[in-house]
N, C-alpha and C positions, 0 to 999 in steps of 0.2 A: 604647427598645424598638422594633424594626423589624419590621413585619408583611410577609410575602411576598405580593406581588401581581403577576399577570402583566399588564404594561402595554406596549403598543407606543409607542415614542418618536416616531413620526412625527405630523405634525399632522392626519392623517386618522384616522377610526375604524378599529378593528381588523377584520380578517377573523375570523370565529369563529361560535359557536353563540349565537344571540340569542333572547331571549323578549321579546315586546311586552307591556308592562304599564303601569300608572299609579303614580306616586309623587307624593304631595302634589297630587293632581289634575292632574298633567302627564303626558301620554302620552309614553313614552320606550321605546327598545330597550335592554334590559339584556343585557350580555355574561354568559352562564352560565360561570362559571370555577371549576372544582373545585380549581384551584391557588391560588385566593385565600382567605385565611383569614376576611376580612371582606367585608361588603357596602359599596359605595362609590357615592356620587353625585358627578358632576362639578361643580366650581365654576361652570363656564359655564352648566350647566343650571339650577343653583340660582338664578343671576341672572335667568333668564327666568321664574321662577315669578311667578304673580299675587300681588300684595302681600297679598291676603286669605288666600292659601295659604302665605305665607312662614313657615317653622318658626322656632323659637327656637334658635339655634346656640350650642352650648357649646364653648369652646376645649379642645384636647386636647394632651397632650405625647406624641405618638406619631409615628413615622416610617413611611413606606411604602418597601418595597424592592422594585424591579421585577425582572423575569426576567433582566435584564442586570446586576443587582447595584447599580444606581444607587439612592440613598436620597434621599427628599424628604419634608418634613413634611406631616402631615394638617392641614387648615385648621381643622377642627372636627368636631362630631357633633351630631345631633339625632334625636329620635324621629319616624319617618316612618310613614305608612300606606301600604302597597303593596297594590295590587289584584291578586290572583293568581287568575285565572278569575272565580268568582263570589264569592270571599272577599276581605275587606279585613283585612290583617294589619298589626299594630303591630310595628315592628322598629327597632332602633337602627342608624343609618346614618352612615358617616364621609364627610367631604368632602375631595376632593383635586383638584388641577390636572392634568387628564388629558384626552385627546382623545375617549375613549369616554364616552357619556352616562352610563352607570352599569354597575356590575359586581355581579352576583348571586353572593355568595361562599358558602363552605362553612358559615358561621355560620347563614345563613338556610336553606340547603338541608337541613342536618342538623336544626336545631331544628323545621322544619316537615315533615320526613319526606318531602321531594321526591325522586322517583326520576328521574334524567336518563337518558333512553332514546335514545341517539344513533342506533341502528339504525331507530328510528321517528320521529326528528326531533321529539321532544316531551318534555315534563316531565309526569310523573304525580303528581297531588297530590289526595288524598281522592277518588279514584275519577274525577277529571277527567283528561283527556289535553290538555295545553295545547300547541299547535303552536309550534315554533321554526324560525327561519331560519338558514341558513348564508350569510352575507353575504360578498361579495367587493368589492375596491376598484378593480379595474382600469378599470371604466366601459365595457368593451367590450360590444357587443351579443352575446348568446348565446342558445341554446335551452335550455330548462329543462323538465324533466318535472314534471308536477303530478299529485298523488294525491288521490283523494276522501277526506276527512278521516274519515268514518264511513260504514258501510254504510246504503244507503237502498233502499227499494222503491217504484218508480214505476208507478202504474196506466198501462195503454195510453193512448196519445193525450194524456198529460198533460205539463205544462211546469212547471219549477221551477228554482230557483237553489239550489246546494248549496255548502258550504264545501270548499275544497281546500287543500292545502299543497304547497309547493315541495319537490321530492325533491333537486334539485341547487342548488348555490350561486347566488344571484341578487344583482344590483346593488342596493344600498340606495337608497330614495327614487325609483326610476325606474318609468316607466309601461311596461306590457308588453301584448302581444297574446296572448289565449288562442285557440287554434284546435285542431281535432281532428286526430288522425292516422287514417289509413285503416284500420289493423288494429283500432283501437278500435271503430270503427262496424261493422266486419264481425263482430267477436267478441261484442259486446254489443247490437247492433241499436238503438242509440241515437244521435241526432244531438246534437252540441254546437254551440251557436252561437258564432261569432266574437265576441270582446268585448275592448274596451280596459279594462285593469284597473290598479290599484295596490294591492299588499298592504297590508291594514289589519288591525291586531291579530293578525297572524300568519297570516290567512286570505286566500285568493284565490278570489273567487266564480266558479263554473262554472255556466253556464246550459244546461239540458238542454230 
């Protein structure tokens, strides 16, 4: 049996819609793939787990079929604990040799009633909106718009840091500079401090 999975055959991670989460206590970026029937953890990421978190892997007789039609065997499967927002969810995960850290497939999305909201760059789960990133691989410096993740009310003369999410594709694992644009200050009457940031768990901190 060959299960359809969208896999990029290059040695680098795919561009796509990613959700930052933890699996077996390891923080990774999962490619949200509605074209994949199963959820997969990469063999490379499995080898980096802490020995105390290493799961018991069961061999399987199943093959993975990529978007290009290539077929390769799954290495095994295990019961994993995936942290999605505030919730810890037990789910069976397959292991494969692939460049992407992990793939969140339709089996997980359907079973847990997750709504993928591309227009809002997030996944909705049990009333929570979990921000996602659209990553790109070219490594070129670029400008990216940032949106405040949720509505806030700031008292006059106050300071705070609020979570923001990237509206445009960003380069994975790179440090960026947050700075205000003139029309935002004119429209909202609020100053935004310049800050060097690196996205963490899907969020970009914005300092007012």
